[in-house]
N, CA, C and O of each residue as an XYZ file, in Angstrom:
280
protein
N     113.805    132.380     78.750
C     113.583    131.505     79.954
C     113.422    130.036     79.226
O     112.668    129.862     78.269
N     114.157    129.103     79.756
C     114.123    127.802     79.278
C     113.180    126.810     79.718
O     112.611    126.972     80.797
N     112.951    125.805     79.009
C     111.834    124.950     79.200
C     111.930    124.345     80.554
O     110.888    123.960     81.084
N     113.092    124.217     81.186
C     113.231    123.796     82.671
C     112.313    124.934     83.586
O     111.330    124.640     84.267
N     112.772    126.014     83.456
C     112.071    127.246     84.208
C     110.516    127.249     83.921
O     109.706    127.423     84.831
N     110.207    127.079     82.822
C     108.599    127.150     82.389
C     107.795    125.866     83.048
O     106.706    125.870     83.622
N     108.732    124.716     82.762
C     107.742    123.678     83.641
C     107.857    123.714     85.118
O     106.971    123.199     85.800
N     109.013    124.356     85.729
C     108.976    124.466     86.900
C     107.914    125.410     87.656
O     107.262    125.202     88.679
N     107.973    126.587     86.745
C     106.918    127.501     87.392
C     105.480    126.994     87.092
O     104.613    127.397     87.868
N     105.082    126.137     86.041
C     103.953    125.663     85.830
C     103.494    124.594     86.987
O     102.356    124.425     87.426
N     104.588    123.987     87.319
C     104.390    122.785     88.186
C     103.865    123.423     89.609
O     102.810    123.103     90.156
N     104.740    124.317     90.062
C     104.528    124.881     91.438
C     103.122    125.927     91.187
O     102.253    125.933     92.059
N     103.014    126.543     90.310
C     101.999    127.462     89.945
C     100.724    126.876     90.171
O      99.969    127.332     91.030
N     100.422    125.866     89.440
C      99.282    125.044     89.382
C      99.155    124.364     90.680
O      98.095    124.378     91.304
N     100.163    123.798     91.078
C     100.250    123.077     92.395
C     100.095    124.156     93.653
O      99.570    123.787     94.704
N     100.431    125.085     93.533
C     100.035    126.198     94.612
C      98.784    126.528     94.546
O      98.330    126.794     95.659
N      97.864    126.640     93.494
C      96.650    126.856     93.506
C      95.913    125.804     94.182
O      94.975    126.056     94.939
N      96.330    124.598     93.917
C      95.555    123.350     94.319
C      96.011    123.439     96.120
O      95.212    123.104     96.995
N      97.049    123.814     96.341
C      97.565    123.763     97.645
C      96.689    124.721     98.419
O      96.147    124.207     99.397
N      96.428    125.992     98.204
C      95.951    127.042     98.584
C      94.493    126.731     98.689
O      93.867    127.161     99.658
N      93.880    125.987     97.727
C      92.445    125.641     97.527
C      92.277    124.421     98.549
O      91.218    124.340     99.171
N      93.221    123.527     98.733
C      93.062    122.705     99.812
C      92.886    123.323    101.167
O      92.057    122.920    101.983
N      93.746    124.366    101.372
C      93.973    124.801    102.713
C      92.572    125.573    102.827
O      92.069    125.382    103.934
N      91.838    126.355    102.027
C      90.669    127.051    101.960
C      89.515    125.926    102.545
O      88.793    126.072    103.532
N      89.585    124.659    101.533
C      88.654    123.820    101.761
C      88.654    123.165    103.322
O      87.679    122.945    104.040
N      90.068    122.937    103.589
C      90.140    122.316    104.978
C      89.757    123.534    106.116
O      89.380    123.295    107.263
N      89.905    124.636    105.643
C      89.351    125.796    106.878
C      87.837    125.822    106.976
O      87.188    125.810    108.022
N      87.352    125.860    105.689
C      85.798    125.810    105.595
C      85.164    124.510    106.156
O      84.079    124.580    106.732
N      85.697    123.527    106.031
C      85.165    122.297    106.635
C      85.564    122.038    108.095
O      85.204    121.023    108.691
N      86.260    122.917    108.597
C      86.644    122.798    109.966
C      87.919    121.987    110.358
O      88.285    121.904    111.530
N      88.527    121.438    109.402
C      89.568    120.412    109.489
C      90.837    121.439    110.084
O      91.653    121.021    110.906
N      90.858    122.539    109.654
C      92.005    123.498    110.006
C      91.576    124.704    110.689
O      91.144    125.740    110.184
N      91.799    124.351    112.194
C      91.169    125.676    112.879
C      92.329    126.622    113.252
O      93.309    126.253    113.899
N      92.119    127.976    112.752
C      93.263    128.570    112.990
C      93.015    129.489    114.309
O      93.838    130.324    114.685
N      92.092    129.297    114.798
C      91.636    129.976    116.290
C      92.725    129.392    117.231
O      93.215    130.119    118.095
N      93.085    128.203    117.100
C      94.023    127.504    117.976
C      95.350    127.726    117.716
O      95.763    128.110    116.623
N      96.082    127.484    118.737
C      97.664    127.465    118.658
C      97.980    126.232    117.688
O      98.672    126.507    116.708
N      97.623    125.107    117.815
C      98.000    124.029    117.252
C      97.564    124.108    115.826
O      98.398    123.675    115.031
N      96.351    124.601    115.274
C      95.739    124.864    114.005
C      96.746    125.832    113.253
O      96.963    125.661    112.053
N      97.375    126.877    113.987
C      98.075    127.703    113.301
C      99.775    127.166    113.107
O     100.602    127.650    112.334
N      99.931    126.229    113.894
C     101.189    125.371    113.946
C     101.220    124.758    112.700
O     102.068    124.944    111.827
N     100.101    123.900    112.648
C      99.890    122.887    111.451
C      99.940    123.767    110.074
O     100.629    123.358    109.140
N      99.301    124.814    109.981
C      99.415    125.700    108.690
C     100.750    126.144    108.465
O     101.198    126.232    107.322
N     101.563    126.490    109.698
C     103.183    127.174    109.367
C     103.852    125.893    108.940
O     104.716    125.935    108.064
N     103.464    124.632    109.571
C     104.566    123.485    108.805
C     104.113    123.142    107.384
O     104.963    122.851    106.542
N     102.964    123.161    107.116
C     102.273    122.923    105.874
C     102.938    123.831    104.796
O     103.412    123.373    103.756
N     102.936    125.140    105.119
C     103.495    126.068    104.183
C     104.976    126.031    104.028
O     105.525    126.183    102.937
N     105.732    125.786    105.367
C     107.292    125.549    105.341
C     107.588    124.463    104.548
O     108.596    124.552    103.846
N     106.794    123.253    104.500
C     107.032    122.103    104.037
C     106.908    122.367    102.483
O     107.814    121.967    101.752
N     106.077    122.870    102.081
C     105.734    123.133    100.700
C     106.914    124.221     99.993
O     107.317    124.208     98.830
N     107.263    125.042    100.981
C     108.301    125.883    100.352
C     109.660    125.215    100.478
O     110.562    125.592     99.730
N     109.906    124.115    101.495
C     111.195    123.383    101.581
C     111.064    122.701    100.113
O     112.015    122.879     99.351
N     109.985    121.954     99.669
C     110.004    120.983     98.768
C     110.368    121.801     97.330
O     111.000    121.241     96.434
N     109.930    123.074     97.235
C     110.147    123.812     96.144
C     111.610    124.183     96.032
O     112.207    124.135     94.957
N     112.191    124.568     97.210
C     113.565    124.853     97.336
C     114.428    123.750     97.058
O     115.458    123.992     96.428
N     114.168    122.491     97.447
C     114.913    121.231     97.251
C     114.927    120.978     95.677
O     115.991    120.807     95.084
N     113.638    120.962     95.002
C     113.448    120.895     93.774
C     114.174    121.825     92.985
O     114.698    121.356     91.975
N     114.326    123.034     93.213
C     115.055    123.955     92.413
C     116.488    123.707     92.522
O     117.134    123.861     91.485
N     117.161    123.323     93.664
C     118.346    123.026     94.090
C     118.796    121.879     92.963
O     119.728    122.015     92.171
N     117.995    120.821     93.065
C     118.574    119.780     92.254
C     118.222    119.897     90.729
O     118.763    119.162     89.903
N     117.487    120.652     90.455
C     117.150    120.904     88.950
C     118.073    122.014     88.412
O     118.556    121.829     87.295
N     118.337    123.008     88.995
C     119.192    124.097     88.485
C     120.314    124.482     88.996
O     121.164    124.908     88.214
N     120.625    124.432     90.504
C     121.748    124.741     90.846
C     123.036    123.642     90.899
O     124.232    123.883     90.739
N     122.434    122.477     91.154
C     123.398    121.419     91.091
C     124.133    121.127     89.971
O     125.355    121.011     89.881
N     123.058    120.985     88.889
C     123.647    120.778     87.445
C     124.565    121.872     86.986
O     125.592    121.532     86.397
N     124.347    123.006     87.162
C     125.142    124.158     86.999
C     126.669    124.171     87.658
O     127.662    124.680     87.139
N     126.604    123.527     88.846
C     128.010    123.320     89.414
C     128.694    121.790     89.021
O     129.712    121.325     89.533
N     128.044    121.298     88.218
C     128.735    120.128     87.603
C     128.215    118.738     88.394
O     128.746    117.627     88.374
N     127.074    119.143     89.056
C     126.697    117.857     90.063
C     126.080    116.881     89.176
O     126.210    116.991     87.957
N     125.309    115.774     89.795
C     124.701    114.708     89.324
C     123.767    115.005     88.285
O     123.127    114.098     87.753
């Protein structure tokens, strides 16, 4: 496994712990109310946004260079 993959997994592994910790803190402090439909919608958007950011980073770091892209 190359250095690129190691740094990628480290970045999103540590970042994932911080992200989940922030969600837990927001839930405990009452900023994220999962009892309401809007609260669940916000959580869904946050998780999908994080996943989309990871996918975009993987695309630009691994897929495009392998295809001869920028």
